[in-house]
Biopython code that builds the backbone (N, CA, C, O; Angstrom):
import numpy as np
from Bio.PDB.StructureBuilder import StructureBuilder

atoms = [
    (1, "MET", "N", (-2.998, 10.128, 6.927)),
    (1, "MET", "CA", (-4.241, 9.490, 6.586)),
    (1, "MET", "C", (-3.990, 7.991, 6.424)),
    (1, "MET", "O", (-3.113, 7.583, 5.662)),
    (2, "LYS", "N", (-4.741, 7.195, 7.125)),
    (2, "LYS", "CA", (-4.622, 5.742, 7.053)),
    (2, "LYS", "C", (-5.501, 5.217, 5.923)),
    (2, "LYS", "O", (-6.566, 5.766, 5.641)),
    (3, "MET", "N", (-5.038, 4.146, 5.281)),
    (3, "MET", "CA", (-5.840, 3.533, 4.235)),
    (3, "MET", "C", (-5.937, 2.038, 4.489)),
    (3, "MET", "O", (-5.039, 1.443, 5.084)),
    (4, "LYS", "N", (-7.011, 1.444, 4.044)),
    (4, "LYS", "CA", (-7.185, 0.011, 4.195)),
    (4, "LYS", "C", (-6.306, -0.691, 3.170)),
    (4, "LYS", "O", (-6.292, -0.324, 1.995)),
    (5, "LYS", "N", (-5.580, -1.695, 3.620)),
    (5, "LYS", "CA", (-4.642, -2.399, 2.769)),
    (5, "LYS", "C", (-5.316, -3.559, 2.047)),
    (5, "LYS", "O", (-6.189, -4.234, 2.591)),
    (6, "ILE", "N", (-4.889, -3.768, 0.817)),
    (6, "ILE", "CA", (-5.254, -4.971, 0.084)),
    (6, "ILE", "C", (-4.207, -6.010, 0.463)),
    (6, "ILE", "O", (-3.013, -5.778, 0.268)),
    (7, "VAL", "N", (-4.626, -7.136, 0.993)),
    (7, "VAL", "CA", (-3.679, -8.146, 1.455)),
    (7, "VAL", "C", (-3.778, -9.371, 0.547)),
    (7, "VAL", "O", (-4.848, -9.959, 0.389)),
    (8, "PHE", "N", (-2.658, -9.738, -0.037)),
    (8, "PHE", "CA", (-2.560, -10.927, -0.876)),
    (8, "PHE", "C", (-1.698, -11.958, -0.170)),
    (8, "PHE", "O", (-1.027, -11.646, 0.814)),
    (9, "GLU", "N", (-1.716, -13.162, -0.663)),
    (9, "GLU", "CA", (-0.973, -14.251, -0.033)),
    (9, "GLU", "C", (0.508, -14.255, -0.424)),
    (9, "GLU", "O", (1.365, -14.546, 0.410)),
    (10, "THR", "N", (0.814, -13.936, -1.685)),
    (10, "THR", "CA", (2.195, -14.041, -2.164)),
    (10, "THR", "C", (2.651, -12.728, -2.781)),
    (10, "THR", "O", (1.814, -11.926, -3.196)),
    (11, "PRO", "N", (3.957, -12.485, -2.853)),
    (11, "PRO", "CA", (4.467, -11.284, -3.525)),
    (11, "PRO", "C", (4.042, -11.234, -4.997)),
    (11, "PRO", "O", (3.794, -10.156, -5.537)),
    (12, "GLN", "N", (3.959, -12.397, -5.640)),
    (12, "GLN", "CA", (3.563, -12.430, -7.045)),
    (12, "GLN", "C", (2.160, -11.880, -7.246)),
    (12, "GLN", "O", (1.881, -11.260, -8.272)),
    (13, "GLU", "N", (1.276, -12.096, -6.286)),
    (13, "GLU", "CA", (-0.080, -11.556, -6.380)),
    (13, "GLU", "C", (-0.066, -10.029, -6.283)),
    (13, "GLU", "O", (-0.841, -9.353, -6.961)),
    (14, "TYR", "N", (0.816, -9.489, -5.441)),
    (14, "TYR", "CA", (0.964, -8.029, -5.367)),
    (14, "TYR", "C", (1.435, -7.475, -6.699)),
    (14, "TYR", "O", (0.900, -6.481, -7.191)),
    (15, "TYR", "N", (2.449, -8.125, -7.289)),
    (15, "TYR", "CA", (2.982, -7.663, -8.570)),
    (15, "TYR", "C", (1.944, -7.765, -9.678)),
    (15, "TYR", "O", (1.833, -6.874, -10.520)),
    (16, "LYS", "N", (1.189, -8.854, -9.671)),
    (16, "LYS", "CA", (0.152, -9.044, -10.683)),
    (16, "LYS", "C", (-0.888, -7.927, -10.598)),
    (16, "LYS", "O", (-1.312, -7.388, -11.620)),
    (17, "GLU", "N", (-1.288, -7.589, -9.397)),
    (17, "GLU", "CA", (-2.271, -6.518, -9.210)),
    (17, "GLU", "C", (-1.676, -5.165, -9.598)),
    (17, "GLU", "O", (-2.369, -4.326, -10.172)),
    (18, "ALA", "N", (-0.393, -4.950, -9.288)),
    (18, "ALA", "CA", (0.268, -3.697, -9.661)),
    (18, "ALA", "C", (0.307, -3.546, -11.180)),
    (18, "ALA", "O", (0.060, -2.459, -11.702)),
    (19, "VAL", "N", (0.610, -4.613, -11.877)),
    (19, "VAL", "CA", (0.632, -4.573, -13.346)),
    (19, "VAL", "C", (-0.764, -4.313, -13.888)),
    (19, "VAL", "O", (-0.919, -3.593, -14.874)),
    (20, "ARG", "N", (-1.773, -4.883, -13.265)),
    (20, "ARG", "CA", (-3.156, -4.644, -13.697)),
    (20, "ARG", "C", (-3.518, -3.167, -13.560)),
    (20, "ARG", "O", (-4.126, -2.594, -14.465)),
    (21, "TYR", "N", (-3.152, -2.549, -12.440)),
    (21, "TYR", "CA", (-3.400, -1.120, -12.249)),
    (21, "TYR", "C", (-2.683, -0.299, -13.312)),
    (21, "TYR", "O", (-3.248, 0.641, -13.870)),
    (22, "TYR", "N", (-1.422, -0.666, -13.588)),
    (22, "TYR", "CA", (-0.631, 0.059, -14.574)),
    (22, "TYR", "C", (-1.252, -0.051, -15.974)),
    (22, "TYR", "O", (-1.337, 0.939, -16.700)),
    (23, "ARG", "N", (-1.676, -1.244, -16.338)),
    (23, "ARG", "CA", (-2.308, -1.419, -17.653)),
    (23, "ARG", "C", (-3.613, -0.650, -17.754)),
    (23, "ARG", "O", (-3.927, -0.096, -18.808)),
    (24, "ASN", "N", (-4.375, -0.612, -16.670)),
    (24, "ASN", "CA", (-5.611, 0.177, -16.663)),
    (24, "ASN", "C", (-5.310, 1.661, -16.864)),
    (24, "ASN", "O", (-6.051, 2.360, -17.555)),
    (25, "ALA", "N", (-4.228, 2.138, -16.263)),
    (25, "ALA", "CA", (-3.848, 3.542, -16.428)),
    (25, "ALA", "C", (-3.467, 3.827, -17.879)),
    (25, "ALA", "O", (-3.868, 4.848, -18.439)),
    (26, "LYS", "N", (-2.699, 2.933, -18.484)),
    (26, "LYS", "CA", (-2.325, 3.110, -19.890)),
    (26, "LYS", "C", (-3.558, 3.099, -20.788)),
    (26, "LYS", "O", (-3.648, 3.879, -21.735)),
    (27, "GLU", "N", (-4.496, 2.222, -20.489)),
    (27, "GLU", "CA", (-5.728, 2.140, -21.266)),
    (27, "GLU", "C", (-6.535, 3.435, -21.141)),
    (27, "GLU", "O", (-7.131, 3.900, -22.113)),
    (28, "GLU", "N", (-6.548, 4.003, -19.955)),
    (28, "GLU", "CA", (-7.263, 5.262, -19.718)),
    (28, "GLU", "C", (-6.692, 6.378, -20.598)),
    (28, "GLU", "O", (-7.440, 7.211, -21.109)),
    (29, "LEU", "N", (-5.395, 6.393, -20.770)),
    (29, "LEU", "CA", (-4.753, 7.453, -21.552)),
    (29, "LEU", "C", (-4.924, 7.270, -23.056)),
    (29, "LEU", "O", (-4.773, 8.232, -23.810)),
    (30, "LYS", "N", (-5.232, 6.074, -23.502)),
    (30, "LYS", "CA", (-5.411, 5.841, -24.939)),
    (30, "LYS", "C", (-6.586, 6.616, -25.511)),
    (30, "LYS", "O", (-6.625, 6.903, -26.708)),
    (31, "HIS", "N", (-7.545, 6.954, -24.656)),
    (31, "HIS", "CA", (-8.770, 7.600, -25.125)),
    (31, "HIS", "C", (-8.708, 9.122, -25.033)),
    (31, "HIS", "O", (-9.697, 9.797, -25.324)),
    (32, "VAL", "N", (-7.572, 9.667, -24.638)),
    (32, "VAL", "CA", (-7.438, 11.112, -24.466)),
    (32, "VAL", "C", (-6.769, 11.696, -25.703)),
    (32, "VAL", "O", (-5.759, 11.180, -26.182)),
    (33, "GLU", "N", (-7.342, 12.770, -26.205)),
    (33, "GLU", "CA", (-6.774, 13.442, -27.375)),
    (33, "GLU", "C", (-5.448, 14.110, -27.001)),
    (33, "GLU", "O", (-5.322, 14.738, -25.950)),
    (34, "VAL", "N", (-4.464, 13.956, -27.892)),
    (34, "VAL", "CA", (-3.160, 14.589, -27.705)),
    (34, "VAL", "C", (-2.975, 15.601, -28.823)),
    (34, "VAL", "O", (-3.124, 15.280, -30.002)),
    (35, "LYS", "N", (-2.650, 16.820, -28.440)),
    (35, "LYS", "CA", (-2.429, 17.884, -29.421)),
    (35, "LYS", "C", (-1.148, 18.603, -29.040)),
    (35, "LYS", "O", (-1.009, 19.079, -27.913)),
    (36, "TYR", "N", (-0.209, 18.685, -29.980)),
    (36, "TYR", "CA", (1.096, 19.312, -29.740)),
    (36, "TYR", "C", (1.812, 18.673, -28.542)),
    (36, "TYR", "O", (2.405, 19.374, -27.722)),
    (37, "ASP", "N", (1.751, 17.343, -28.449)),
    (37, "ASP", "CA", (2.398, 16.567, -27.382)),
    (37, "ASP", "C", (1.827, 16.831, -25.991)),
    (37, "ASP", "O", (2.495, 16.555, -24.995)),
    (38, "TYR", "N", (0.612, 17.356, -25.903)),
    (38, "TYR", "CA", (-0.047, 17.595, -24.615)),
    (38, "TYR", "C", (-1.424, 16.934, -24.624)),
    (38, "TYR", "O", (-2.152, 16.993, -25.615)),
    (39, "TYR", "N", (-1.761, 16.308, -23.505)),
    (39, "TYR", "CA", (-3.104, 15.764, -23.363)),
    (39, "TYR", "C", (-4.083, 16.915, -23.241)),
    (39, "TYR", "O", (-3.815, 17.896, -22.546)),
    (40, "GLN", "N", (-5.221, 16.797, -23.917)),
    (40, "GLN", "CA", (-6.184, 17.885, -23.959)),
    (40, "GLN", "C", (-7.230, 17.822, -22.837)),
    (40, "GLN", "O", (-7.899, 18.820, -22.568)),
    (41, "ASP", "N", (-7.377, 16.691, -22.194)),
    (41, "ASP", "CA", (-8.344, 16.546, -21.103)),
    (41, "ASP", "C", (-7.598, 16.071, -19.856)),
    (41, "ASP", "O", (-7.028, 14.980, -19.847)),
    (42, "LEU", "N", (-7.604, 16.878, -18.824)),
    (42, "LEU", "CA", (-6.816, 16.572, -17.634)),
    (42, "LEU", "C", (-7.446, 15.525, -16.716)),
    (42, "LEU", "O", (-6.731, 14.830, -15.994)),
    (43, "LYS", "N", (-8.753, 15.407, -16.735)),
    (43, "LYS", "CA", (-9.401, 14.480, -15.801)),
    (43, "LYS", "C", (-8.919, 13.036, -15.990)),
    (43, "LYS", "O", (-8.537, 12.408, -15.001)),
    (44, "PRO", "N", (-8.916, 12.474, -17.216)),
    (44, "PRO", "CA", (-8.410, 11.108, -17.363)),
    (44, "PRO", "C", (-6.914, 10.995, -17.074)),
    (44, "PRO", "O", (-6.450, 9.941, -16.640)),
    (45, "VAL", "N", (-6.166, 12.049, -17.305)),
    (45, "VAL", "CA", (-4.733, 12.033, -16.999)),
    (45, "VAL", "C", (-4.526, 11.937, -15.492)),
    (45, "VAL", "O", (-3.682, 11.173, -15.023)),
    (46, "ARG", "N", (-5.287, 12.702, -14.748)),
    (46, "ARG", "CA", (-5.196, 12.637, -13.285)),
    (46, "ARG", "C", (-5.619, 11.268, -12.768)),
    (46, "ARG", "O", (-5.014, 10.728, -11.842)),
    (47, "LYS", "N", (-6.657, 10.717, -13.370)),
    (47, "LYS", "CA", (-7.124, 9.389, -12.981)),
    (47, "LYS", "C", (-6.035, 8.348, -13.253)),
    (47, "LYS", "O", (-5.782, 7.481, -12.417)),
    (48, "ALA", "N", (-5.399, 8.433, -14.406)),
    (48, "ALA", "CA", (-4.324, 7.500, -14.760)),
    (48, "ALA", "C", (-3.133, 7.665, -13.821)),
    (48, "ALA", "O", (-2.517, 6.674, -13.429)),
    (49, "CYS", "N", (-2.806, 8.891, -13.458)),
    (49, "CYS", "CA", (-1.703, 9.117, -12.519)),
    (49, "CYS", "C", (-2.008, 8.491, -11.161)),
    (49, "CYS", "O", (-1.124, 7.915, -10.526)),
    (50, "GLY", "N", (-3.244, 8.602, -10.723)),
    (50, "GLY", "CA", (-3.640, 7.976, -9.463)),
    (50, "GLY", "C", (-3.515, 6.459, -9.516)),
    (50, "GLY", "O", (-3.084, 5.827, -8.551)),
    (51, "MET", "N", (-3.894, 5.882, -10.650)),
    (51, "MET", "CA", (-3.774, 4.434, -10.796)),
    (51, "MET", "C", (-2.306, 4.001, -10.788)),
    (51, "MET", "O", (-1.960, 2.981, -10.193)),
    (52, "CYS", "N", (-1.450, 4.776, -11.449)),
    (52, "CYS", "CA", (-0.015, 4.455, -11.465)),
    (52, "CYS", "C", (0.580, 4.572, -10.066)),
    (52, "CYS", "O", (1.411, 3.756, -9.668)),
    (53, "TYR", "N", (0.157, 5.577, -9.334)),
    (53, "TYR", "CA", (0.617, 5.774, -7.960)),
    (53, "TYR", "C", (0.272, 4.554, -7.106)),
    (53, "TYR", "O", (1.118, 4.043, -6.371)),
    (54, "LEU", "N", (-0.968, 4.096, -7.208)),
    (54, "LEU", "CA", (-1.390, 2.912, -6.452)),
    (54, "LEU", "C", (-0.643, 1.664, -6.926)),
    (54, "LEU", "O", (-0.342, 0.774, -6.131)),
    (55, "SER", "N", (-0.352, 1.607, -8.214)),
    (55, "SER", "CA", (0.414, 0.496, -8.758)),
    (55, "SER", "C", (1.795, 0.413, -8.117)),
    (55, "SER", "O", (2.260, -0.671, -7.767)),
    (56, "VAL", "N", (2.437, 1.547, -7.969)),
    (56, "VAL", "CA", (3.768, 1.578, -7.352)),
    (56, "VAL", "C", (3.688, 1.149, -5.889)),
    (56, "VAL", "O", (4.546, 0.403, -5.418)),
    (57, "LEU", "N", (2.675, 1.610, -5.170)),
    (57, "LEU", "CA", (2.531, 1.209, -3.765)),
    (57, "LEU", "C", (2.322, -0.300, -3.637)),
    (57, "LEU", "O", (2.871, -0.928, -2.732)),
    (58, "LEU", "N", (1.533, -0.881, -4.535)),
    (58, "LEU", "CA", (1.335, -2.331, -4.509)),
    (58, "LEU", "C", (2.631, -3.074, -4.824)),
    (58, "LEU", "O", (2.929, -4.099, -4.210)),
    (59, "ALA", "N", (3.393, -2.559, -5.774)),
    (59, "ALA", "CA", (4.672, -3.192, -6.111)),
    (59, "ALA", "C", (5.635, -3.123, -4.924)),
    (59, "ALA", "O", (6.360, -4.082, -4.661)),
    (60, "ILE", "N", (5.647, -2.010, -4.215)),
    (60, "ILE", "CA", (6.495, -1.875, -3.029)),
    (60, "ILE", "C", (6.050, -2.869, -1.956)),
    (60, "ILE", "O", (6.884, -3.513, -1.318)),
    (61, "ASP", "N", (4.744, -2.991, -1.758)),
    (61, "ASP", "CA", (4.230, -3.970, -0.793)),
    (61, "ASP", "C", (4.678, -5.378, -1.165)),
    (61, "ASP", "O", (5.088, -6.151, -0.299)),
    (62, "GLY", "N", (4.602, -5.711, -2.438)),
    (62, "GLY", "CA", (5.051, -7.025, -2.891)),
    (62, "GLY", "C", (6.523, -7.242, -2.620)),
    (62, "GLY", "O", (6.930, -8.329, -2.210)),
    (63, "TYR", "N", (7.320, -6.215, -2.847)),
    (63, "TYR", "CA", (8.756, -6.314, -2.584)),
    (63, "TYR", "C", (9.015, -6.526, -1.093)),
    (63, "TYR", "O", (9.844, -7.353, -0.713)),
    (64, "LEU", "N", (8.306, -5.781, -0.258)),
    (64, "LEU", "CA", (8.499, -5.910, 1.189)),
    (64, "LEU", "C", (8.097, -7.295, 1.687)),
    (64, "LEU", "O", (8.770, -7.870, 2.542)),
    (65, "VAL", "N", (7.003, -7.828, 1.154)),
    (65, "VAL", "CA", (6.581, -9.177, 1.526)),
    (65, "VAL", "C", (7.624, -10.188, 1.047)),
    (65, "VAL", "O", (7.948, -11.136, 1.762)),
    (66, "HIS", "N", (8.142, -9.985, -0.152)),
    (66, "HIS", "CA", (9.181, -10.869, -0.698)),
    (66, "HIS", "C", (10.428, -10.871, 0.184)),
    (66, "HIS", "O", (11.071, -11.907, 0.350)),
    (67, "LYS", "N", (10.765, -9.720, 0.743)),
    (67, "LYS", "CA", (11.942, -9.602, 1.601)),
    (67, "LYS", "C", (11.698, -10.105, 3.010)),
    (67, "LYS", "O", (12.613, -10.102, 3.833)),
    (68, "GLY", "N", (10.460, -10.544, 3.306)),
    (68, "GLY", "CA", (10.200, -11.174, 4.591)),
    (68, "GLY", "C", (9.393, -10.349, 5.581)),
    (68, "GLY", "O", (9.181, -10.793, 6.710)),
    (69, "LEU", "N", (8.943, -9.178, 5.200)),
    (69, "LEU", "CA", (8.126, -8.371, 6.108)),
    (69, "LEU", "C", (6.758, -9.018, 6.271)),
    (69, "LEU", "O", (6.147, -9.446, 5.291)),
    (70, "ASP", "N", (6.283, -9.090, 7.497)),
    (70, "ASP", "CA", (4.976, -9.659, 7.781)),
    (70, "ASP", "C", (3.895, -8.776, 7.152)),
    (70, "ASP", "O", (3.989, -7.549, 7.185)),
    (71, "LYS", "N", (2.871, -9.411, 6.583)),
    (71, "LYS", "CA", (1.806, -8.664, 5.906)),
    (71, "LYS", "C", (1.091, -7.701, 6.845)),
    (71, "LYS", "O", (0.570, -6.676, 6.406)),
    (72, "ASP", "N", (1.065, -8.026, 8.134)),
    (72, "ASP", "CA", (0.414, -7.153, 9.119)),
    (72, "ASP", "C", (1.229, -5.892, 9.390)),
    (72, "ASP", "O", (0.706, -4.926, 9.945)),
    (73, "LYS", "N", (2.497, -5.892, 9.006)),
    (73, "LYS", "CA", (3.370, -4.747, 9.273)),
    (73, "LYS", "C", (3.647, -3.907, 8.034)),
    (73, "LYS", "O", (4.539, -3.059, 8.048)),
    (74, "LEU", "N", (2.883, -4.136, 6.948)),
    (74, "LEU", "CA", (3.051, -3.324, 5.752)),
    (74, "LEU", "C", (2.645, -1.882, 6.046)),
    (74, "LEU", "O", (1.787, -1.647, 6.897)),
    (75, "PRO", "N", (3.245, -0.919, 5.359)),
    (75, "PRO", "CA", (2.874, 0.478, 5.579)),
    (75, "PRO", "C", (1.385, 0.705, 5.342)),
    (75, "PRO", "O", (0.796, 0.135, 4.423)),
    (76, "THR", "N", (0.790, 1.544, 6.182)),
    (76, "THR", "CA", (-0.636, 1.862, 6.020)),
    (76, "THR", "C", (-0.866, 3.322, 5.698)),
    (76, "THR", "O", (-2.002, 3.730, 5.457)),
    (77, "SER", "N", (0.193, 4.118, 5.689)),
    (77, "SER", "CA", (0.058, 5.525, 5.298)),
    (77, "SER", "C", (1.238, 5.895, 4.416)),
    (77, "SER", "O", (2.262, 5.212, 4.417)),
    (78, "ILE", "N", (1.095, 6.958, 3.676)),
    (78, "ILE", "CA", (2.159, 7.378, 2.770)),
    (78, "ILE", "C", (3.411, 7.770, 3.547)),
    (78, "ILE", "O", (4.519, 7.619, 3.034)),
    (79, "ASP", "N", (3.262, 8.261, 4.750)),
    (79, "ASP", "CA", (4.409, 8.619, 5.561)),
    (79, "ASP", "C", (5.239, 7.396, 5.940)),
    (79, "ASP", "O", (6.450, 7.503, 6.127)),
    (80, "GLU", "N", (4.601, 6.245, 6.053)),
    (80, "GLU", "CA", (5.312, 5.028, 6.415)),
    (80, "GLU", "C", (6.112, 4.451, 5.249)),
    (80, "GLU", "O", (7.044, 3.676, 5.464)),
    (81, "TYR", "N", (5.760, 4.820, 4.024)),
    (81, "TYR", "CA", (6.523, 4.332, 2.886)),
    (81, "TYR", "C", (7.861, 5.027, 2.839)),
    (81, "TYR", "O", (8.666, 4.757, 1.948)),
]
sb = StructureBuilder()
sb.init_structure("model")
sb.init_model(0)
sb.init_chain("A")
sb.init_seg("    ")
for serial, (resi, resn, name, xyz) in enumerate(atoms, 1):
    if name == "N":
        sb.init_residue(resn, " ", resi, " ")
    sb.init_atom(name, np.array(xyz, "f"), 0.0, 1.0, " ", f" {name:<3s}", serial, name[0])
structure = sb.get_structure()
């Protein structure tokens, strides 16, 4: 499955966006009740996991751009990562 890429100018912009996604995921989990060390509502947990997943992909893109990969050649599917 192909996905549309978010293209930034510098690696730092990729990292900044990745951190923003990560912080949003942490914020999402703050509102979920925890009982016996388990989250009681799975929907926000799944949403937070998705945000963290995207955060990691953005961080990888930033690393690849930092190492000199052209922005047009960044991975566009999970298989390419």
